SEKE-76301 format. One record per atom (N, C-alpha, C): residue in three letters; x, y, z. Coordinates in steps of 0.2 Angstrom, whole numbers, plus 5000, padded with zeros to 4 digits. Example, Ala and Ser with C-alpha at 12.3 -4.5 7.8 and 13.67 -1.06 7.14 Angstrom:
ala506649725039/ala506249785039/ala506649845039/ser506449895035/ser506849955036/ser506450005039/
This chain:
met500449945000/met500050005000/met500450065000/thr500350114996/thr500750174995/thr500650215002/thr501150245004/thr501150285010/thr500850355008/ile500350375012/ile500150445011/ile500450495015/glu500850545013/glu501250595016/glu500850655016/pro500750695021/pro500450755021/pro500850805017/lys500550845013/lys500850895008/lys500450955007/thr500751005005/thr500451075004/thr500151074997/ala499551094997/ala499151094990/ala499551144986/thr499651124980/thr500051164975/thr499551184969/lys499051154968/lys498551174963/lys497851144964/pro497351174962/pro496651154962/pro496651084958/ile496251034961/ile496150974958/ile495450974955/gln495350974949/gln494750984946/gln494350924944/ala493750914945/ala493350854943/ala493350844936/ile493350904932/ile493450894925/ile493950944922/asn494250934917/asn494750974914/asn494850974907/val494250994903/val494250994896/val494751034893/gln494951094896/gln495351134893/gln496051104893/gln496251074898/gln496951044898/gln497050994892/gln496550954891/gln496550904886/gln496650934879/asn496150984878/asn496151024872/asn496851064870/ala497051094876/ala497651134875/ala498251084873/ala498351024875/ala498850984873/ala498850964866/leu498250964863/leu498150944856/leu497951004852/arg498051064854/arg497851124851/arg498051134844/ala498651124842/ala498951124836/ala498651074831/asp498551014833/asp498250964829/asp497550974828/ile497150994833/ile496451014832/ile496351074827/leu496751124828/leu496651184823/leu496851164816/ser497351114815/ser497551094809/ser496951054806/ala496651004810/ala496050964807/ala495551014805/val495351064809/val494751104808/val494951144801/gly495551164801/gly495751204795/gly495651164788/arg495851094789/arg495751054783/arg495051054781/val494551044786/val493851044784/val493651114781/ile493851164784/ile493751234781/ile493951244774/asp494551214772/asp494851214766/asp494451174760/his494251114762/his493851074757/his493151094757/gly492851124763/gly492151144762/gly491551094763/gln491751034765/gln491150984766/gln491050984773/phe490651024775/phe490451034783/phe489950984785/ile489550954781/ile489050904783/ile489250844781/leu489250794785/leu489550724783/leu490250734780/gly490350694775/gly490950704771/gly491550654774/pro492150664771/pro492650624773/pro492850614780/glu492850664784/glu493050654791/glu492550614795/val491850624793/val491350584796/val491450514794/glu491650494788/glu491650434786/glu492350394789/ala492850434790/ala493450414793/ala493350394800/leu492950434804/leu492750424811/leu492350364811/glu491850354807/glu491450294807/glu491850234806/arg492350234802/arg492750174801/arg493150154807/gln493450214810/gln493850204816/gln493450184822/trp492850214823/trp492450194829/trp492150124828/ala491950104822/ala491750034821/ala492349984823/ala492950004821/ala493549964823/ala493649964830/leu493550014834/leu493650024841/leu493149974844/cys492549974842/cys492049934845/cys491949864842/asp492349844837/asp492349784834/asp491649764831/thr491349814828/thr490749804824/thr490849824817/ser490249804813/ser490349804806/ser490149874803/his489749914807/his489549984805/his489550034811/ala489650094809/ala489550154814/ala489250204810/val488850244813/val488450294810/val488450354814/gly488850414812/gly488950474815/gly488250514815/val488150544821/val487450584822/val487650644826/ser487150684827/ser487250754830/ser487450754837/asn487250704841/asn487350704848/asn487150634851/gly487350624857/gly487250554860/gly486450544861/thr486050594863/thr485350584864/thr485050564858/thr485250594852/thr484950584846/thr485150514844/ala485750494846/ala485950424844/ala485450374847/leu485250384853/leu484850334856/leu484150344853/thr483850404852/thr483250414849/thr483150384842/leu483650394838/leu483650364831/leu483650294831/thr484050264836/thr484150194836/thr483450164838/leu483150194843/leu482450164845/leu481950174839/arg481950224835/arg481550234830/arg481750184824/ala482350174823/ala482550124818/ala482350054820/leu482250034826/leu482049974829/leu481249974829/arg480950024826/arg480250024825/arg479850024832/val480150064837/val479750074843/val479150114841/lys478550094845/lys477950134843/lys477550144849/ser477050184849/ser476650204854/ser476350144858/gly476350144864/gly476050084868/gly476650034870/asp477250044867/asp477749994868/asp478150024875/glu478449974879/glu478849994884/glu479549974883/val479950014886/val480650004885/val480950014892/ile481349964895/ile481549964902/ile482249994902/thr482350034907/thr483050064908/thr483150084915/ala483750104917/ala483950124924/ala483650184926/pro483450194932/pro483250264934/pro483850314937/asn484450284937/asn484950324940/asn485450354934/ser485250364928/ser485650384923/ser485550454921/phe485850484916/phe485650554914/phe485050544910/ile484650604910/ile483950594908/ile483850574901/ala484350584897/ala484350564890/ala484150484889/ser484350444894/ser484250374893/ser483550354893/ala483150404896/ala482350394896/ala482050434891/ser482250494891/ser481950544886/ser481950514879/ala482550484877/ala482550454870/ala481950404869/ile481850364874/ile481250324874/ile480550354873/val480450414876/val479850454875/val479850484868/his480450514866/his480450544859/his480350494854/ala480550424855/ala480350374850/ala479650354850/gly479250374855/gly478550364855/gly478350304860/ala478850284864/ala478650234869/ala478650254876/arg478550214881/arg478550234888/arg479150204892/pro479550244895/pro480050214899/pro479750174905/arg480050114906/arg479950074912/arg480550064916/phe480550084922/phe481250084926/phe481250014929/ala481949994930/ala482049934935/ala482649964939/asp482649934945/asp483149954950/asp483849934948/val484349954951/val485049944950/val485349904955/gly485949874954/gly486349834959/gly486849874962/ala487349844966/ala487849874969/ala488349904965/asp488349884958/asp488849914953/asp488549974950/tyr487949994952/tyr487550054950/tyr487250044943/asn487349984940/asn487049964934/asn486449924935/leu486049914929/leu485449874930/leu485549814933/asp485049794938/asp485049734941/asp484649684937/pro484949634934/pro484649584929/pro483949554932/gln483949534939/gln483349514942/gln482849564942/ala483049624943/ala482549684943/ala482249694936/val482649684931/val482449694924/val481949644923/glu482049584924/glu481549524923/glu480949534926/arg480949564932/arg480249574936/arg479949634933/ala480249674929/ala479949734926/ala479649724919/ile479749664916/ile479549644910/ile478749634910/thr478449664905/thr477749654904/thr477549634897/lys476949624895/lys476749614888/lys476949664883/gln476949724886/gln477149784882/gln477849794881/thr478249764884/thr479049774884/thr479249754877/arg479649794874/arg479949774868/arg480749774868/gly481049804873/gly481749804873/gly482049834880/ile482649844880/ile483049864886/ile483549914884/val483549974887/val484150014886/val484650004892/val485149974891/val485649964896/val486150014896/val486250044902/val486750104903/val487350074906/his487950084903/his488650074906/his488850134910/leu488550134916/leu488650204920/leu489350214922/gly489550274920/gly490250294922/gly490850264919/gly490650224913/gly491150184910/gly491350114913/arg490850094918/arg490950024921/arg490349984917/pro490549924914/pro490149884910/pro489549854914/ala488949854912/ala488449824915/ala488449744914/ala488049704917/ala488049634917/ala487749614910/met488049614905/met487749604898/met487649534897/glu488049484900/glu487849414899/glu487249394902/ala487149414908/ala486449394911/ala485849434908/leu485949494906/leu485449534903/leu485349504896/gly485849484893/gly485749454886/gly485249394886/val485449354892/val485049284893/val484249304894/ile484149354898/ile483449374899/ile483149404893/ala483549444889/ala483249474883/ala483049424878/lys483449374877/lys483349314873/lys482749274875/arg482649264881/arg482149224884/arg481449254883/his481449324883/his480849364882/his480749394875/gly481149374871/gly481149404864/gly481249474863/leu481649504867/leu481749574868/leu482449594864/trp482549654862/trp483149684860/trp483449724865/ile484149734864/ile484549774869/ile484849824865/val484849894868/val485249944865/val485649964871/glu486249974869/glu486749994874/glu486850074874/asp486750104880/asp486950174881/asp487650174884/ala488050174879/ala488850174881/ala489150244880/ala488750294882/ala488950364881/ala489550374885/gln489650344891/gln490250354895/gln490750304895/ala490650254890/ala491050194890/ala491450174884/pro491750224880/pro492150204874/pro492750164876/ser492850104873/ser493450054874/ser493350014881/ala492750024884/ala492649974890/ala492549904887/lys492649854890/lys492549784888/lys492349734893/ile492049684891/ile491849624895/ile492149564892/his492649524896/his492949474893/his493249494886/gly493549554886/gly493849574880/gly493449594874/gln492749594875/gln492349614870/gln492049684871/pro492149734866/pro491949804868/pro491249814869/val491049854874/val490349874875/val490149904869/gly489549904867/gly489249934861/gly489149874856/ser489449824857/ser489449764852/ser489049704854/phe488749714860/phe488349654863/phe487549654861/gly487249714860/gly486549724859/gly486449734851/ala485849754850/ala485649774843/ala486049834840/ala486249874845/ala486649934843/ala486949964850/gly487450004849/gly487750034855/gly487750114853/cys487650154858/cys487550224857/cys488050264861/phe488450304858/phe488950344861/phe488850414861/ser489050454866/ser489050524866/ser489750544865/leu489850594860/leu490550624859/leu490550704862/his490150714867/his490050774871/his490750794873/pro490950864874/pro491550884876/pro491750854883/leu491350834887/leu491550804894/leu491750734893/lys491650704888/lys491750634887/lys492550624886/thr492850564887/thr493550554887/thr493850574880/ala493550554875/ala493750574868/ala493250624865/gly493050674868/gly492450714866/gly492650764860/ala492150794857/ala492250844852/ala492250914856/cys492250964852/cys492251034854/cys491551064853/gly491051014854/gly490351034853/gly489950964854/asp489350964852/asp488950904852/asp489050864846/ala489050794848/ala489250744843/ala489050674846/gly488850624841/gly488750564844/gly488850514838/ile488850444840/ile488950394835/ile488650334838/ile488350294833/ile488050224834/ile488450174831/val488450114834/val488750054831/val488349994831/thr488349954826/thr487949894825/thr488249844821/asn488049784821/asn488249734817/asn487749714812/asn487149754812/asn486549744808/asn486549794802/gly486749764796/gly486749814791/gly486149844789/asp485549814790/asp484949844788/asp484749894793/leu484949884800/leu484849934805/leu485249994803/ala485949984801/ala486350044800/ala486050084794/asp485750044789/asp485550084783/asp484950124785/arg484450104790/arg483950144792/arg484150204796/leu484750194800/leu484950244804/leu485250304799/arg485550284794/arg485850334789/arg485350374786/leu484750334784/leu484150374782/leu483850424787/leu483750394793/leu483450434798/leu483850494800/arg484550494800/arg484950554802/arg484850604796/asn484650594790/asn484750644785/asn484050644781/his483550664785/his482850674783/his482550624779/gly482850564779/gly482550504775/gly482750504768/phe483250544766/phe483450554759/phe483850494757/thr483650464751/thr484050404748/thr484550434743/ser484350494741/ser484850534737/ser484750604739/arg485150654736/arg485250724738/arg484550754736/gln484050764741/gln483450794740/gln483050774734/glu483150714732/glu482750694726/glu482250634728/asp482450594733/asp481950544735/asp482050534742/cys481450544745/cys481350534753/cys481050474754/ala481350424757/ala481050364758/ala480650364765/his480850404770/his480450404776/his480450474779/trp480050484784/trp480050544788/trp480750534792/gly481150584791/gly481850574795/gly481950634799/phe482550654801/phe482750704805/phe483350734802/asn483550794804/asn484150834803/asn484650814809/ala484950754809/ala485350734814/ala486050714812/arg486350744807/arg486950734804/arg487550754809/leu488050724808/leu488650734812/leu489050794808/asp489250844811/asp489650894808/asp490350874807/ala490650884801/ala491250864799/ala491850894803/ile491750954806/ile492250984810/ile492250944817/gln491750924820/gln491750894826/gln492050824825/ala491850794819/ala492150724817/ala492950734817/ala493150784814/ala493850794813/ala494250804820/ile493950844824/ile494150854831/ile494250784835/val493750744834/val493750674838/val494250634835/leu494350634828/leu494850594825/leu495550614827/thr495750674829/thr496350694832/thr496450664839/lys495850654842/lys495950624849/lys495950554850/leu495650514845/leu495650444845/leu496350404846/pro496850434843/pro497550394844/pro497750404852/his497450454855/his497650464862/his497150424867/leu496650394865/leu496050374869/leu496350314874/gln496750274871/gln496950214875/gln497450234881/gly497850284879/gly498350314884/gly497950354890/trp497450384888/trp496950424893/trp496650374897/val496350314894/val496050264898/val496550234903/thr497150214901/thr497650184905/thr497750234911/gln497850294910/gln497950344916/gln497350344920/arg496750344918/arg496150344922/arg496150274926/arg496350224923/arg496350164927/arg496850154932/ala497450194930/ala497950194935/ala497750234941/asn497350294940/asn497150334945/asn496650294949/ala496250254946/ala495750214950/ala496050164954/ala496650134952/ala496950094956/ala497250124962/val497550184962/val497750224968/val497150234973/tyr496650254970/tyr496050264975/tyr495850194978/arg495850144975/arg495750074978/arg496250054983/glu496850074982/glu497350064987/glu497250104993/asn497050164993/asn497150214998/asn496550255001/leu496050244998/leu495450275001/leu495250235007/pro494950275012/pro494850235019/pro494250195018/glu494250145022/glu493650095022/glu493050125024/leu492950185026/leu492350215028/leu491950235022/val492250235016/val491850245010/val491850175006/thr491250175002/thr491250114998/thr491450124990/leu491850084988/leu492150094981/leu491750064976/pro491750084970/pro491350054965/pro491549984963/pro491149934963/pro491349864962/pro491649864955/glu492149814954/glu492449804948/glu492449724947/arg492149694942/arg492149624941/arg492749614937/ala493049554938/ala493649524935/ala493649524928/glu493049514925/glu492949504918/glu492949574914/asn492849624918/asn492649694915/asn493349734915/phe493349774909/phe493849824908/phe493449894909/ala493449924915/ala493149984915/ala493550044913/val493250094911/val493650154908/val493550214912/tyr493150214917/tyr493150264923/tyr493050334920/gln492550344916/gln492250414915/gln492150454922/thr491950414926/thr491850444933/thr492150384938/phe492250414944/phe492450364950/phe491950384956/pro491450344956/pro490950364961/pro491050324967/ile491050354973/ile491050314979/ile490450324983/leu490250284987/leu489650294992/leu489950314998/ala489750375001/ala490050405007/ala489450435011/asp489550415018/asp489050455023/asp489250525023/gln488750565025/gln488850645025/gln489150665018/arg488850645013/arg489150655006/arg489250725005/asp488650765006/asp488750835005/asp489250875009/thr489250855015/thr489750885020/thr490450865017/leu490550805015/leu491250785013/leu491450825006/ala490950835002/ala491050874996/ala491250944998/glu490950975003/glu491151045005/glu491851045008/his491950995012/his492650985014/his493150985009/leu493050945004/leu493550934999/leu493651004995/gln493051034993/gln493051094990/gln493451144994/ser493451145000/ser493851195004/ser494551185003/leu494751125001/leu495451105000/leu495651104992/asp495251144989/asp495351154981/asp495251084978/ile494851044980/ile494650974976/ile493950974974/ser493850974968/ser493150974965/ser492850904965/thr492250894966/thr491950834965/thr491250844961/ala490950794960/ala490250794956/ala489750744959/val489150754958/val488650704960/val488250684954/his488350614952/his487950584946/his487550534948/tyr486950534949/tyr486550594948/tyr486150604955/arg485950674957/arg485750684963/arg485050664964/val484650664959/val483950644959/val483750594954/pro483550534956/pro483450474951/pro482850504947/met482950474941/met482450504935/met481750494937/his481550434940/his480850424942/his480550474947/leu480950514950/leu480750564954/leu480750634952/leu480950644945/leu480950704942/leu480250724940/asp480150794939/asp479450814937/asp479250784930/ala479750784926/ala479650754919/ala479350684919/cys479450644925/cys479250574925/cys478650564929/val478350624932/val477750614936/val477250574933/gly477050584926/gly476550544923/gly476650464922/leu477250444924/leu477450374923/leu477150334929/gly477050374935/gly476650344940/gly477150314946/tyr477750334945/tyr478250304950/tyr478250354956/gly478550334962/gly478650374968/gly479150354972/val479250384978/val479850374982/val479750304985/gly480250264985/gly480250194987/gly480250144982/asp480050164976/asp479950114971/asp480650074968/phe481150114969/phe481850084967/phe482350104973/pro482250064978/pro482650084984/pro483450084983/val483650044979/val484450044979/val484650104975/ala484350124970/ala484550184966/ala484450244970/glu483850244974/glu483750304978/glu484250314984/ser484450254987/ser484950254992/ser485550274990/gln485750254984/gln486450274981/gln486450344979/ala485850374977/ala485850444975/ala485950494981/thr485850464987/thr485950514993/thr486750504996/arg487050454993/arg487750444996/arg488350454990/leu488150454984/leu488650444979/leu488950514978/leu489650504977/leu490050564976/leu490550544971/ser490650574965/ser491150564960/ser491750604962/leu492350564963/leu492950594964/leu493350614957/pro493850654957/pro494150674951/pro494550614949/ile494550594942/ile494850534940/ile495150544933/his495050604930/his495250614923/his496050604922/glu496250604915/glu496850584913/glu497450634915/gly497150704916/gly497650754918/gly497850754925/leu497650704929/leu497850694936/leu498350634936/asn498850644941/asn499350584942/asn499250564949/glu499750514951/glu499650484957/glu499750524963/ser500150584963/ser500150624968/ser499550664969/asp499150684964/asp498550714964/asp498050664968/ile497950604966/ile497550554968/ile497650544976/leu498250544977/leu498450534985/leu498250594989/arg498250654986/arg498050704989/arg497250704991/val496950684986/val496150674987/val496050624992/cys496450564992/cys496350514997/cys496450535004/glu497050575005/glu497250605011/glu496650655014/ala496350695009/ala495850735011/ala495250705013/val495050645010/val494450605012/val494550575019/ala495150545020/ala495350515026/ala495350565032/gly495550625030/gly495550675035/gly494850695037/phe494450695033/phe493750715034/phe493450665039/tyr493550605038/tyr493250555043/tyr493650545049/thr494250575050/thr494550565056/thr494650625060/arg494250675058/arg494250745061/arg494050735069/
């Protein structure tokens, strides 16, 4: 175990540092943007096609379809799977709102199921939530830690359901070496600036091994056109990926594995040095987690966060109110106590700084501050 030695804080430790990542690649990013400006193909085009090829290779899938953002990725995928009014789609109540709002925008009803100790969908809770109206499951790999895809896949097959993976926070995460996003009918990724290999604006991408599904997605993202404004096969959307954003992500992809390696190294330092008074995020041996976040469960969570902030250590809460208790979800008929695990975790969960711009010394300083809070 690494010895924690008291030290004087020399810099703020930020929960997120997008500026640091972009500054290191500033010249490459500006050069990539300049190439797009020079050739003038700002919508779709060669950069989008290149990103789609490379992202499909990252996920070991046959197809990737670039779209305008991660929420759109989910919504278009559900539309392409022909979700309709009266259908139900199961998802977790402790994710970002887009995991459920995409189901609504596709015309269906979100049906929540509780989560387990790993913060991801509890397969047994999912099976209990299935009704005659259930058509599929949106599985969230929360914080870059893979969900129990093998057990969920067995359940889905038994009930004739499809699975869509909300892998917004999990690019390059794996289960038994297989990339997340490749287990279900499709995997949906956000390339939002806060993601590990994010754009400098909104962007998203969908992966699948189903060629027909990929073709439908390409139509849906571009107004349903089968040719340039001459033949419209379906009512579609303006949901195309901008070439400039694709070019920016392409400059970052070669660095993704190095960033993930640093995040995993930071997580290992936390695991060695955080006090036993906090609960660490579980990690299964078969999983390769990428740690978009590092959430602990802590008593006196808000007071702990204030203590850390007083020491120039920023934290975050993902997410303070479970979705089923938000005003937008009142019409779904859920209330306090319906998902006790998710609700309990929401009162104690605190995400500690984990990004690739931090090193062992920074993480040890966070550990020291957490330990100091509980031994005051």
